FIKOLZA-1660 file (N, C-alpha, C; in steps of 0.1 Angstrom, whole numbers, plus 5000, padded with zeros to 4 digits):
% residues 109
   i   px   py   pz ch aa at
   1 5008 4988 5000  A  M  N
   1 5000 5000 5000  A  M CA
   1 5009 5012 5000  A  M  C
   2 5015 5015 4989  A  T  N
   2 5024 5026 4989  A  T CA
   2 5017 5040 4986  A  T  C
   3 5005 5040 4983  A  E  N
   3 4998 5052 4979  A  E CA
   3 4991 5059 4991  A  E  C
   4 4993 5054 5003  A  T  N
   4 4986 5059 5015  A  T CA
   4 4997 5062 5025  A  T  C
   5 4993 5069 5036  A  N  N
   5 5002 5070 5047  A  N CA
   5 4995 5065 5060  A  N  C
   6 4985 5057 5059  A  F  N
   6 4979 5051 5071  A  F CA
   6 4987 5040 5076  A  F  C
   7 4985 5037 5089  A  T  N
   7 4992 5026 5095  A  T CA
   7 4990 5013 5088  A  T  C
   8 5001 5006 5084  A  P  N
   8 4999 4994 5076  A  P CA
   8 4992 4983 5085  A  P  C
   9 4985 4974 5078  A  G  N
   9 4978 4963 5084  A  G CA
   9 4988 4952 5087  A  G  C
  10 4984 4941 5093  A  P  N
  10 4970 4939 5097  A  P CA
  10 4966 4946 5110  A  P  C
  11 4953 4949 5110  A  W  N
  11 4948 4955 5122  A  W CA
  11 4939 4944 5129  A  W  C
  12 4937 4944 5142  A  T  N
  12 4929 4935 5149  A  T CA
  12 4919 4942 5157  A  T  C
  13 4908 4936 5160  A  A  N
  13 4898 4941 5170  A  A CA
  13 4899 4933 5183  A  A  C
  14 4901 4940 5194  A  V  N
  14 4903 4933 5207  A  V CA
  14 4894 4939 5217  A  V  C
  15 4886 4931 5224  A  R  N
  15 4877 4936 5234  A  R CA
  15 4884 4941 5246  A  R  C
  16 4882 4954 5249  A  K  N
  16 4887 4960 5261  A  K CA
  16 4878 4960 5273  A  K  C
  17 4865 4960 5270  A  H  N
  17 4854 4962 5279  A  H CA
  17 4842 4957 5272  A  H  C
  18 4831 4953 5279  A  P  N
  18 4819 4948 5272  A  P CA
  18 4814 4956 5261  A  P  C
  19 4816 4969 5262  A  H  N
  19 4811 4979 5251  A  H CA
  19 4822 4986 5244  A  H  C
  20 4835 4982 5246  A  I  N
  20 4846 4990 5240  A  I CA
  20 4856 4980 5234  A  I  C
  21 4859 4982 5221  A  W  N
  21 4868 4974 5213  A  W CA
  21 4880 4983 5209  A  W  C
  22 4892 4978 5210  A  A  N
  22 4904 4985 5205  A  A CA
  22 4908 4980 5192  A  A  C
  23 4912 4988 5183  A  I  N
  23 4918 4985 5170  A  I CA
  23 4933 4985 5172  A  I  C
  24 4939 4974 5171  A  D  N
  24 4954 4973 5173  A  D CA
  24 4961 4970 5160  A  D  C
  25 4972 4976 5159  A  A  N
  25 4981 4973 5147  A  A CA
  25 4993 4966 5153  A  A  C
  26 4993 4953 5153  A  L  N
  26 5003 4945 5161  A  L CA
  26 5017 4946 5154  A  L  C
  27 5017 4950 5141  A  S  N
  27 5030 4952 5135  A  S CA
  27 5035 4966 5137  A  S  C
  28 5027 4974 5144  A  G  N
  28 5032 4988 5147  A  G CA
  28 5031 4997 5134  A  G  C
  29 5038 5008 5135  A  D  N
  29 5038 5018 5124  A  D CA
  29 5052 5022 5123  A  D  C
  30 5060 5018 5113  A  P  N
  30 5074 5021 5112  A  P CA
  30 5076 5036 5110  A  P  C
  31 5067 5043 5104  A  D  N
  31 5068 5058 5102  A  D CA
  31 5068 5065 5115  A  D  C
  32 5061 5060 5125  A  L  N
  32 5061 5066 5138  A  L CA
  32 5070 5060 5148  A  L  C
  33 5077 5049 5144  A  G  N
  33 5086 5042 5154  A  G CA
  33 5078 5033 5163  A  G  C
  34 5066 5030 5161  A  H  N
  34 5059 5020 5169  A  H CA
  34 5062 5006 5165  A  H  C
  35 5066 4998 5175  A  V  N
  35 5068 4984 5173  A  V CA
  35 5054 4977 5173  A  V  C
  36 5046 4980 5182  A  K  N
  36 5032 4976 5183  A  K CA
  36 5024 4988 5186  A  K  C
  37 5012 4989 5181  A  W  N
  37 5003 5000 5184  A  W CA
  37 4990 4995 5189  A  W  C
  38 4988 4996 5202  A  H  N
  38 4976 4992 5209  A  H CA
  38 4967 5004 5209  A  H  C
  39 4954 5001 5207  A  S  N
  39 4944 5011 5207  A  S CA
  39 4947 5022 5197  A  S  C
  40 4950 5018 5185  A  L  N
  40 4951 5027 5174  A  L CA
  40 4938 5035 5173  A  L  C
  41 4927 5029 5176  A  A  N
  41 4914 5035 5177  A  A CA
  41 4906 5027 5186  A  A  C
  42 4896 5033 5193  A  D  N
  42 4887 5026 5201  A  D CA
  42 4873 5027 5195  A  D  C
  43 4865 5017 5196  A  V  N
  43 4852 5016 5191  A  V CA
  43 4842 5014 5203  A  V  C
  44 4833 5023 5205  A  Y  N
  44 4824 5023 5216  A  Y CA
  44 4810 5018 5212  A  Y  C
  45 4804 5009 5220  A  G  N
  45 4791 5005 5218  A  G CA
  45 4781 5014 5226  A  G  C
  46 4769 5011 5225  A  C  N
  46 4759 5019 5232  A  C CA
  46 4756 5011 5245  A  C  C
  47 4762 5015 5256  A  D  N
  47 4761 5007 5268  A  D CA
  47 4747 5007 5275  A  D  C
  48 4738 5015 5271  A  D  N
  48 4725 5015 5276  A  D CA
  48 4716 5006 5268  A  D  C
  49 4721 4999 5258  A  M  N
  49 4714 4989 5250  A  M CA
  49 4717 4975 5252  A  M  C
  50 4725 4972 5263  A  G  N
  50 4728 4958 5266  A  G CA
  50 4736 4951 5255  A  G  C
  51 4732 4939 5253  A  A  N
  51 4739 4930 5243  A  A CA
  51 4738 4936 5229  A  A  C
  52 4728 4942 5225  A  A  N
  52 4726 4948 5212  A  A CA
  52 4737 4959 5210  A  A  C
  53 4739 4967 5220  A  G  N
  53 4750 4978 5219  A  G CA
  53 4764 4972 5218  A  G  C
  54 4766 4961 5226  A  S  N
  54 4779 4954 5225  A  S CA
  54 4781 4947 5212  A  S  C
  55 4771 4941 5207  A  D  N
  55 4772 4934 5194  A  D CA
  55 4775 4944 5183  A  D  C
  56 4769 4956 5183  A  K  N
  56 4771 4966 5173  A  K CA
  56 4785 4971 5174  A  K  C
  57 4790 4973 5186  A  A  N
  57 4804 4978 5187  A  A CA
  57 4814 4967 5181  A  A  C
  58 4811 4954 5184  A  K  N
  58 4819 4944 5179  A  K CA
  58 4819 4943 5164  A  K  C
  59 4807 4945 5158  A  A  N
  59 4806 4945 5143  A  A CA
  59 4814 4957 5137  A  A  C
  60 4812 4969 5143  A  N  N
  60 4819 4980 5138  A  N CA
  60 4834 4979 5139  A  N  C
  61 4839 4973 5151  A  A  N
  61 4853 4971 5153  A  A CA
  61 4859 4962 5142  A  A  C
  62 4852 4951 5140  A  R  N
  62 4857 4942 5129  A  R CA
  62 4858 4948 5116  A  R  C
  63 4848 4956 5112  A  L  N
  63 4848 4963 5099  A  L CA
  63 4860 4973 5099  A  L  C
  64 4862 4980 5109  A  I  N
  64 4874 4990 5110  A  I CA
  64 4887 4982 5109  A  I  C
  65 4888 4971 5116  A  A  N
  65 4900 4963 5116  A  A CA
  65 4903 4957 5102  A  A  C
  66 4893 4955 5095  A  A  N
  66 4895 4950 5081  A  A CA
  66 4899 4961 5071  A  A  C
  67 4898 4973 5075  A  A  N
  67 4900 4985 5066  A  A CA
  67 4913 4983 5057  A  A  C
  68 4925 4981 5062  A  P  N
  68 4936 4980 5054  A  P CA
  68 4935 4969 5043  A  P  C
  69 4929 4957 5047  A  D  N
  69 4927 4946 5037  A  D CA
  69 4917 4950 5027  A  D  C
  70 4906 4956 5031  A  L  N
  70 4895 4961 5022  A  L CA
  70 4901 4971 5012  A  L  C
  71 4909 4980 5017  A  F  N
  71 4915 4990 5008  A  F CA
  71 4923 4984 4998  A  F  C
  72 4932 4975 5001  A  E  N
  72 4941 4968 4992  A  E CA
  72 4932 4960 4982  A  E  C
  73 4922 4952 4987  A  A  N
  73 4914 4944 4978  A  A CA
  73 4907 4953 4968  A  A  C
  74 4902 4965 4972  A  L  N
  74 4894 4974 4964  A  L CA
  74 4904 4980 4953  A  L  C
  75 4916 4983 4958  A  R  N
  75 4926 4989 4949  A  R CA
  75 4929 4979 4937  A  R  C
  76 4931 4967 4941  A  I  N
  76 4933 4957 4930  A  I CA
  76 4921 4955 4921  A  I  C
  77 4909 4954 4927  A  A  N
  77 4897 4953 4919  A  A CA
  77 4895 4965 4910  A  A  C
  78 4898 4977 4915  A  E  N
  78 4897 4989 4906  A  E CA
  78 4906 4988 4894  A  E  C
  79 4918 4984 4896  A  E  N
  79 4928 4982 4885  A  E CA
  79 4923 4972 4875  A  E  C
  80 4917 4961 4880  A  A  N
  80 4912 4950 4871  A  A CA
  80 4900 4955 4863  A  A  C
  81 4891 4963 4870  A  L  N
  81 4880 4968 4863  A  L CA
  81 4884 4978 4852  A  L  C
  82 4893 4986 4855  A  E  N
  82 4898 4996 4846  A  E CA
  82 4903 4989 4833  A  E  C
  83 4910 4978 4835  A  K  N
  83 4916 4971 4823  A  K CA
  83 4906 4962 4816  A  K  C
  84 4896 4956 4823  A  T  N
  84 4888 4946 4816  A  T CA
  84 4873 4950 4814  A  T  C
  85 4868 4960 4821  A  A  N
  85 4854 4962 4821  A  A CA
  85 4850 4976 4815  A  A  C
  86 4859 4983 4808  A  N  N
  86 4856 4996 4803  A  N CA
  86 4845 4996 4792  A  N  C
  87 4843 4984 4786  A  D  N
  87 4833 4983 4775  A  D CA
  87 4819 4983 4780  A  D  C
  88 4817 4981 4793  A  T  N
  88 4803 4979 4798  A  T CA
  88 4800 4990 4808  A  T  C
  89 4787 4994 4808  A  L  N
  89 4783 5004 4818  A  L CA
  89 4785 4999 4832  A  L  C
  90 4782 4987 4834  A  I  N
  90 4783 4981 4848  A  I CA
  90 4798 4982 4852  A  I  C
  91 4807 4978 4843  A  G  N
  91 4821 4979 4846  A  G CA
  91 4826 4993 4849  A  G  C
  92 4822 5002 4840  A  R  N
  92 4826 5016 4843  A  R CA
  92 4820 5021 4856  A  R  C
  93 4808 5018 4859  A  N  N
  93 4802 5022 4872  A  N CA
  93 4809 5016 4883  A  N  C
  94 4812 5004 4883  A  A  N
  94 4819 4997 4894  A  A CA
  94 4833 5003 4895  A  A  C
  95 4840 5006 4884  A  A  N
  95 4853 5012 4885  A  A CA
  95 4852 5026 4891  A  A  C
  96 4842 5033 4887  A  G  N
  96 4840 5047 4893  A  G CA
  96 4837 5046 4908  A  G  C
  97 4829 5037 4912  A  D  N
  97 4826 5035 4926  A  D CA
  97 4838 5032 4934  A  D  C
  98 4846 5023 4928  A  A  N
  98 4859 5019 4935  A  A CA
  98 4868 5031 4936  A  A  C
  99 4870 5038 4925  A  R  N
  99 4878 5050 4925  A  R CA
  99 4873 5060 4936  A  R  C
 100 4860 5062 4937  A  A  N
 100 4855 5072 4946  A  A CA
 100 4857 5067 4961  A  A  C
 101 4856 5055 4963  A  A  N
 101 4858 5050 4977  A  A CA
 101 4873 5051 4981  A  A  C
 102 4881 5047 4971  A  L  N
 102 4896 5048 4974  A  L CA
 102 4900 5063 4976  A  L  C
 103 4894 5072 4968  A  A  N
 103 4897 5086 4970  A  A CA
 103 4893 5091 4984  A  A  C
 104 4881 5086 4988  A  K  N
 104 4876 5090 5002  A  K CA
 104 4886 5085 5012  A  K  C
 105 4890 5073 5011  A  A  N
 105 4900 5067 5021  A  A CA
 105 4913 5075 5021  A  A  C
 106 4917 5080 5009  A  R  N
 106 4929 5088 5009  A  R CA
 106 4928 5102 5013  A  R  C
 107 4915 5106 5016  A  G  N
 107 4913 5120 5019  A  G CA
 107 4912 5130 5008  A  G  C
 108 4910 5124 4996  A  E  N
 108 4909 5133 4984  A  E CA
 108 4895 5138 4980  A  E  C
 109 4886 5134 4987  A  S  N
 109 4872 5138 4984  A  S CA
 109 4865 5143 4997  A  S  C
% end
């Protein structure tokens, strides 16, 4: 992932509290000199909603932890769509959607 400056993956979601999940970057961030980075981000659930709030925090944390992998997969898919699907409206739309999502992740939109 050379085109971004976010902390490289893999990221993991680790429960800190029934309603709080930490996003950890166990390989750290070489740009910042971190060997390991615990609580890169914290994800909070709605503690007044019981199990439903905890489950929502867990699902959100897992999605966030997958972000570096999702970014890379989308980048590869966007390249493939650009090369193979330019002849179809669906392919052009999918490539455009991928480009827009990647631009958002890069802070370009």
